[in-house]
C-alpha positions as CSV (number, residue, x, y, z in Angstrom):
1,M,0.0,0.0,0.0
2,N,1.1,3.6,-0.7
3,A,3.0,4.6,2.5
4,N,1.7,8.1,2.2
5,V,-2.0,7.4,1.8
6,K,-3.9,7.0,5.0
7,T,-6.9,4.6,5.1
8,Q,-10.0,6.7,4.7
9,P,-12.6,6.5,7.5
10,Q,-15.8,4.6,6.5
11,F,-18.9,6.7,5.9
12,N,-22.4,5.7,5.1
13,E,-22.6,6.6,1.4
14,A,-26.2,7.7,1.4
15,E,-25.6,10.0,4.4
16,L,-22.4,11.3,2.8
17,A,-24.2,12.0,-0.5
18,Q,-26.9,14.0,1.3
19,Q,-24.3,16.0,3.3
20,M,-22.5,17.0,0.1
21,R,-25.8,17.7,-1.7
22,N,-26.8,20.0,1.1
23,L,-23.5,22.0,0.5
24,R,-24.5,22.7,-3.1
25,S,-26.9,25.4,-1.9
26,E,-23.8,27.4,-0.8
27,F,-22.5,27.6,-4.4
28,P,-24.6,30.1,-6.4
29,L,-22.9,29.5,-9.7
30,L,-24.0,25.8,-9.7
31,T,-27.6,26.9,-10.3
32,R,-26.7,28.3,-13.8
33,T,-27.8,26.8,-17.1
34,V,-25.5,26.7,-20.1
35,H,-26.8,26.2,-23.7
36,G,-30.2,25.6,-22.1
37,K,-29.0,22.8,-20.0
38,S,-28.4,22.5,-16.2
39,L,-24.6,23.0,-15.7
40,V,-22.5,20.0,-14.8
41,Y,-19.2,21.4,-13.8
42,F,-16.4,18.8,-14.0
43,D,-13.5,21.2,-14.5
44,N,-12.6,21.4,-10.8
45,S,-8.9,20.6,-11.2
46,A,-8.6,23.9,-13.1
47,T,-10.5,25.9,-10.6
48,V,-13.4,25.1,-8.2
49,Q,-16.5,27.1,-7.6
50,K,-16.7,29.4,-4.5
51,P,-19.1,29.1,-1.6
52,D,-21.1,32.0,-0.3
53,A,-18.8,32.4,2.7
54,V,-15.8,33.2,0.4
55,I,-17.8,35.5,-1.9
56,D,-19.3,37.3,1.1
57,S,-15.8,37.8,2.6
58,M,-14.6,39.5,-0.6
59,N,-17.6,41.8,-0.7
60,R,-17.3,42.6,3.0
61,Y,-13.7,43.7,2.7
62,Y,-14.4,46.1,-0.1
63,R,-17.7,47.4,1.4
64,E,-16.5,47.7,5.0
65,Q,-12.7,47.3,5.5
66,N,-10.9,48.5,2.4
67,A,-7.5,49.9,3.4
68,N,-3.9,49.0,3.0
69,I,-2.4,46.8,5.6
70,H,0.7,46.9,7.9
71,R,1.4,50.6,7.2
72,G,-1.4,52.7,8.6
73,V,-2.3,53.8,12.2
74,H,-5.9,54.6,11.3
75,Y,-8.8,52.3,12.3
76,L,-9.5,50.8,8.8
77,S,-5.9,49.9,8.3
78,G,-5.7,48.2,11.6
79,E,-8.9,46.3,11.0
80,A,-7.8,45.1,7.5
81,T,-4.4,44.1,8.9
82,D,-6.0,42.1,11.7
83,A,-8.2,40.3,9.2
84,Y,-5.3,39.6,6.9
85,E,-3.1,38.2,9.7
86,K,-6.1,36.2,11.0
87,A,-6.2,34.6,7.5
88,R,-2.5,33.7,7.8
89,E,-3.3,31.9,11.1
90,Q,-6.3,30.1,9.6
91,V,-4.0,28.8,6.8
92,R,-1.4,27.8,9.4
93,Q,-4.0,25.7,11.2
94,F,-5.3,24.3,7.9
95,I,-1.9,22.7,7.0
96,N,-0.7,22.4,10.6
97,A,2.4,24.5,10.2
98,R,4.5,25.1,13.3
99,S,4.4,28.9,13.1
100,S,2.6,31.6,11.1
101,K,6.1,32.8,10.2
102,E,6.2,29.8,7.9
103,I,3.2,31.0,5.9
104,I,4.1,33.2,2.9
105,F,1.3,34.7,0.9
106,V,2.0,34.5,-2.9
107,R,-0.2,34.7,-6.0
108,G,-0.4,30.9,-6.3
109,T,1.5,27.7,-6.6
110,T,3.4,28.9,-9.7
111,E,4.7,31.9,-7.8
112,A,5.5,29.9,-4.8
113,I,7.7,27.5,-6.8
114,N,9.4,30.4,-8.6
115,L,10.1,32.0,-5.2
116,V,11.9,28.9,-4.0
117,A,13.8,28.6,-7.4
118,N,14.9,32.2,-7.2
119,T,16.0,32.2,-3.6
120,F,17.0,28.7,-2.4
121,G,17.8,27.7,-6.0
122,R,20.0,30.8,-6.7
123,Q,22.4,29.4,-4.1
124,L,23.0,26.3,-6.2
125,K,26.2,25.8,-8.2
126,A,26.9,24.3,-11.6
127,G,26.7,20.6,-11.4
128,D,24.2,20.6,-8.5
129,E,21.2,18.5,-9.1
130,V,17.4,19.0,-8.7
131,I,15.1,16.0,-9.0
132,V,11.5,16.3,-10.4
133,S,9.1,13.6,-11.7
134,M,7.8,13.0,-15.1
135,M,4.3,13.9,-14.1
136,E,5.0,17.5,-13.0
137,H,3.0,20.5,-14.0
138,H,5.0,22.9,-16.1
139,A,5.2,25.2,-13.1
140,N,7.4,22.6,-11.4
141,I,9.6,22.1,-14.5
142,V,10.2,25.4,-16.2
143,P,11.7,27.3,-13.2
144,W,14.3,24.6,-12.7
145,Q,15.1,24.5,-16.5
146,M,15.6,28.3,-16.3
147,L,18.1,27.7,-13.4
148,R,19.7,25.0,-15.5
149,D,20.3,27.4,-18.3
150,Q,21.5,30.2,-16.1
151,L,23.5,28.4,-13.5
152,G,24.4,25.1,-15.0
153,I,22.5,22.9,-12.6
154,V,21.4,19.4,-13.6
155,L,17.7,18.5,-13.8
156,K,16.9,14.8,-13.3
157,V,13.5,13.3,-14.0
158,A,12.0,10.4,-12.1
159,P,10.1,8.1,-14.4
160,V,6.5,6.8,-14.1
161,D,5.2,3.3,-14.9
162,E,2.4,2.3,-17.3
163,D,-0.2,3.0,-14.6
164,G,1.1,6.5,-13.9
165,E,2.8,5.7,-10.6
166,L,6.3,6.8,-9.7
167,D,9.0,4.2,-10.1
168,M,10.4,4.5,-6.6
169,A,13.4,2.2,-7.3
170,A,14.4,4.5,-10.2
171,F,13.7,7.5,-8.1
172,N,16.0,6.3,-5.3
173,A,18.7,5.6,-7.9
174,L,18.6,9.2,-9.1
175,I,19.7,10.5,-5.7
176,G,23.4,11.3,-5.5
177,E,26.0,13.4,-3.7
178,R,25.1,16.5,-5.9
179,T,21.4,16.3,-5.3
180,K,20.4,19.5,-3.6
181,L,16.6,19.5,-3.9
182,I,13.7,17.2,-4.7
183,S,10.6,18.9,-6.1
184,V,7.5,16.7,-6.8
185,T,3.8,17.0,-7.0
186,H,1.6,15.6,-4.2
187,I,-1.2,14.8,-6.7
188,S,-0.8,14.8,-10.5
189,N,-3.2,17.2,-12.1
190,A,-3.1,15.2,-15.4
191,L,-3.3,11.7,-14.0
192,G,-4.8,12.0,-10.5
193,T,-2.0,9.9,-9.1
194,I,-1.5,10.5,-5.3
195,N,2.3,10.2,-4.9
196,P,3.9,8.7,-1.8
197,V,5.3,12.0,-0.7
198,K,5.9,11.1,2.9
199,Q,8.0,8.2,1.7
200,I,9.9,10.6,-0.6
201,V,10.5,13.1,2.1
202,Q,11.9,10.4,4.4
203,L,14.1,9.1,1.7
204,A,15.4,12.5,0.9
205,H,16.1,13.4,4.5
206,L,18.3,10.3,4.9
207,H,20.6,12.2,2.5
208,E,19.9,15.6,4.1
209,I,18.1,16.8,0.9
210,P,15.2,19.3,1.3
211,V,11.9,18.6,-0.5
212,L,9.4,20.9,-2.1
213,L,5.9,19.6,-2.7
214,D,3.5,21.0,-5.2
215,G,0.2,20.7,-3.3
216,A,-2.1,22.6,-5.7
217,Q,-4.2,19.5,-6.3
218,A,-3.9,18.0,-2.9
219,V,-5.2,20.6,-0.4
220,P,-8.8,20.5,-1.9
221,H,-9.0,16.8,-1.6
222,L,-6.8,15.5,1.3
223,A,-6.0,16.6,4.8
224,V,-2.5,18.0,4.6
225,D,-0.3,18.1,7.7
226,V,3.1,19.6,6.8
227,Q,4.6,18.7,10.2
228,D,3.6,15.0,9.7
229,L,4.9,15.0,6.1
230,D,8.0,16.8,7.3
231,C,8.4,18.5,3.9
232,D,10.6,21.5,3.7
233,F,8.4,23.5,1.3
234,Y,4.8,23.1,0.4
235,A,3.0,25.2,-2.3
236,F,-0.7,25.6,-3.1
237,S,-3.2,27.9,-4.7
238,G,-6.4,29.5,-3.2
239,H,-8.6,29.0,-6.3
240,K,-8.2,25.2,-6.2
241,M,-9.5,25.0,-2.6
242,Y,-12.7,27.0,-2.8
243,G,-10.9,30.3,-2.3
244,P,-10.2,33.2,-4.7
245,T,-7.9,33.4,-7.7
246,G,-4.7,35.4,-7.5
247,V,-3.6,34.2,-4.0
248,G,-1.8,31.2,-2.7
249,I,0.7,30.0,-0.1
250,L,4.3,28.9,0.2
251,Y,4.9,27.1,3.4
252,G,8.6,26.8,4.3
253,K,10.4,25.6,7.4
254,E,11.4,28.6,9.4
255,A,15.1,27.7,9.5
256,L,15.3,27.4,5.8
257,L,13.3,30.6,5.1
258,E,15.6,32.5,7.4
259,Q,18.6,31.4,5.4
260,M,17.1,32.3,2.0
261,P,17.6,35.8,0.5
262,P,14.5,37.9,-0.4
263,W,13.2,37.5,-3.9
264,Q,11.5,40.8,-4.7
265,G,12.3,44.2,-3.2
266,G,10.0,47.0,-2.2
267,G,7.6,48.0,0.5
268,D,6.8,45.9,3.5
269,M,9.8,43.5,3.1
270,I,12.2,46.0,4.5
271,D,13.3,47.0,8.0
272,L,15.6,50.0,7.2
273,V,16.5,51.5,3.8
274,T,19.3,53.8,3.0
275,F,21.2,54.4,-0.2
276,E,24.1,52.6,1.3
277,K,22.3,49.5,2.7
278,T,18.9,47.9,3.2
279,T,18.0,45.5,6.1
280,Y,15.1,43.2,5.6
281,A,12.0,42.5,7.6
282,D,11.5,39.4,9.7
283,L,9.5,36.4,8.5
284,P,7.1,36.1,6.9
285,H,7.2,39.7,5.5
286,K,10.7,39.3,4.1
287,F,9.1,37.5,1.1
288,E,6.0,39.7,0.8
289,A,7.0,42.8,-1.1
290,G,4.4,45.4,-2.1
291,T,0.7,45.6,-1.4
292,P,-0.7,42.0,-1.5
293,A,-4.1,40.7,-2.7
294,I,-5.7,41.7,0.6
295,A,-9.3,40.8,0.0
296,E,-8.2,37.5,-1.6
297,G,-5.9,36.7,1.3
298,I,-8.6,37.2,3.8
299,A,-11.0,35.1,1.8
300,L,-8.4,32.4,1.5
301,G,-8.4,32.1,5.3
302,V,-12.2,31.9,5.2
303,A,-12.0,29.1,2.5
304,A,-9.5,27.2,4.7
305,E,-11.8,27.4,7.7
306,W,-14.8,26.5,5.6
307,L,-13.1,23.4,4.1
308,T,-11.9,22.3,7.6
309,N,-15.4,22.6,8.9
310,V,-16.8,20.5,6.1
311,G,-14.1,17.8,6.8
312,L,-11.5,16.8,4.3
313,D,-12.0,13.1,5.3
314,K,-15.6,13.4,4.1
315,V,-14.5,15.2,0.9
316,A,-11.9,12.5,0.1
317,A,-14.4,9.8,0.7
318,W,-17.2,11.3,-1.4
319,E,-14.9,12.2,-4.3
320,D,-13.6,8.6,-4.3
321,V,-17.2,7.4,-4.6
322,L,-17.6,9.6,-7.7
323,L,-14.3,8.6,-9.1
324,K,-15.1,4.8,-8.9
325,Y,-18.7,5.4,-10.1
326,A,-17.6,7.4,-13.2
327,T,-14.6,5.1,-14.0
328,Q,-16.7,2.0,-14.1
329,Q,-19.2,3.5,-16.6
330,M,-16.5,5.1,-18.7
331,L,-14.7,1.8,-19.2
332,E,-18.0,0.5,-20.8
333,I,-17.8,3.2,-23.6
334,P,-16.3,1.7,-26.7
335,G,-12.9,3.1,-27.7
336,M,-12.4,4.8,-24.3
337,R,-8.9,4.8,-22.8
338,I,-8.2,6.2,-19.4
339,I,-4.7,7.7,-19.0
340,G,-3.5,7.1,-15.5
341,N,-4.6,4.1,-13.5
342,A,-2.7,4.5,-10.3
343,Q,-3.8,2.4,-7.3
344,H,-4.3,5.6,-5.3
345,K,-6.0,8.4,-7.2
346,A,-7.7,11.6,-6.5
347,G,-11.0,12.5,-8.3
348,V,-9.4,13.1,-11.7
349,I,-10.0,11.1,-14.9
350,S,-8.0,11.9,-18.0
351,F,-9.1,10.0,-21.1
352,V,-9.0,9.7,-24.9
353,M,-11.5,8.2,-27.3
354,D,-10.4,6.4,-30.4
355,G,-11.0,8.5,-33.5
356,V,-12.1,11.6,-31.6
357,H,-9.9,14.6,-30.9
358,A,-10.1,15.7,-27.2
359,Q,-10.9,19.3,-28.3
360,D,-13.9,18.2,-30.4
361,L,-15.2,16.1,-27.5
362,G,-14.9,18.9,-25.1
363,V,-16.8,21.4,-27.4
364,L,-19.6,18.9,-28.0
365,V,-20.2,17.9,-24.4
366,D,-20.2,21.6,-23.5
367,Q,-23.2,22.0,-25.8
368,L,-24.8,19.4,-23.7
369,G,-24.2,21.3,-20.5
370,V,-21.1,19.5,-19.3
371,A,-17.9,21.4,-18.6
372,I,-14.7,19.4,-18.8
373,R,-11.1,20.4,-19.6
374,T,-9.2,19.4,-22.8
375,G,-5.6,19.9,-23.8
376,H,-2.2,19.1,-22.3
377,H,-3.1,20.3,-18.8
378,C,0.3,22.0,-18.5
379,A,1.8,18.6,-18.2
380,M,3.1,17.9,-21.7
381,P,5.9,15.5,-20.8
382,V,3.8,12.9,-19.0
383,L,1.1,13.0,-21.8
384,H,3.9,12.4,-24.4
385,H,5.1,9.5,-22.2
386,F,1.6,7.9,-22.7
387,G,1.7,8.6,-26.5
388,V,-0.8,11.4,-26.6
389,N,-0.7,15.1,-27.1
390,A,-4.0,16.0,-25.4
391,T,-6.6,14.4,-23.2
392,A,-10.1,15.2,-22.0
393,R,-10.3,15.5,-18.2
394,A,-13.2,15.2,-15.8
395,S,-12.4,16.2,-12.3
396,F,-14.7,16.2,-9.3
397,A,-15.3,18.3,-6.3
398,L,-17.3,17.8,-3.1
399,Y,-20.5,19.4,-4.6
400,N,-20.7,17.0,-7.5
401,T,-23.3,14.2,-7.6
402,K,-23.8,10.8,-9.0
403,D,-26.7,12.3,-11.1
404,E,-24.1,14.6,-12.7
405,V,-21.9,11.7,-13.5
406,D,-24.9,10.1,-15.2
407,S,-25.4,13.2,-17.2
408,F,-21.7,13.3,-18.1
409,I,-21.8,9.6,-19.2
410,A,-24.9,10.2,-21.3
411,A,-23.2,13.2,-22.9
412,M,-20.1,11.1,-23.7
413,H,-22.2,8.5,-25.4
414,R,-24.1,11.1,-27.5
415,A,-20.8,12.9,-28.4
416,R,-19.3,9.6,-29.5
417,D,-22.3,8.8,-31.7
418,M,-22.2,12.2,-33.3
419,L,-18.4,12.3,-33.9
420,L,-17.9,8.8,-35.2
């Protein structure tokens, strides 16, 4: 069994389905119709819909609290600052970080990884090695390639097997004396594979190698405890976890963050500025130059608390029900091929259909009211590994239902009949 995947608690499926169905009323967009059909939204890996609590938080800030933070002595500035720092604490609790100093607000997972690459990574030397996996999102490939081109570091790639699982024996063999960082995704956005990240961290730490985990696809679906994982960095985005776009988090162990130089210069990340010398602010502000996305940051804290109250164990269990239900029916569609059949998967199904281009499939099922994603999913290398340039992808969230899966399957059959 995957050493990183905890056995999910057992829930009564009917009760769980009703609890999740009750939550749908908190998502106003799900009541929309598209092309005259009730919307079935299965593009959740790209971004999830937002509950009223998050939308109300954004509105409340602009209606009642709008002021810049950390810099003003007036009432509104203090109120906005308190709300923003409360959100930092809510996020700290959400991932069980040791200190709020370890919670850095960024624009999203991409910026978080680039921050590490341009601070920790800039201290690497020619010949030093960074290990990634074949299933990485481009955001966890390109920054390291840029360092390779600029500094002469070596980028090593851990392979995946025919089911889309990491080859851990090959992964272990890649680790050497020059390995300075391992950076891997927690859950693949293209395959749904849940990687054994705790095992990877333990392996890396035997060699005193730090680990960065891309958690963009994990935090909406699994309970993440960074102290239990013992990872050195963890990156994720607000819009994947029922929060706003334009905001995300880099978690880093305090000792490592202290050693790293700032990335961007400007207001709020300084202690003292003269033309001769600048001294920098303490954590976490050292990495937060300029006016942040204040409303979005506050709403991210609300999303973290909302998701915690729902219960990520329940979310994981319900999405697994949907995954198995949809997978079983999709395998009965002639010409269907699912890309990625790992033993431990999140609620993501990437697929191709013989004789049908993914783009055409996506356009046609949209006309039937079903929103799916098509393309390379910013994960070209792993799709090429499976011999395809693009897939269609259905991805589930806690508010989806079995009835919606049935609508999706019916749309797939109809699309196949029309395109072949």
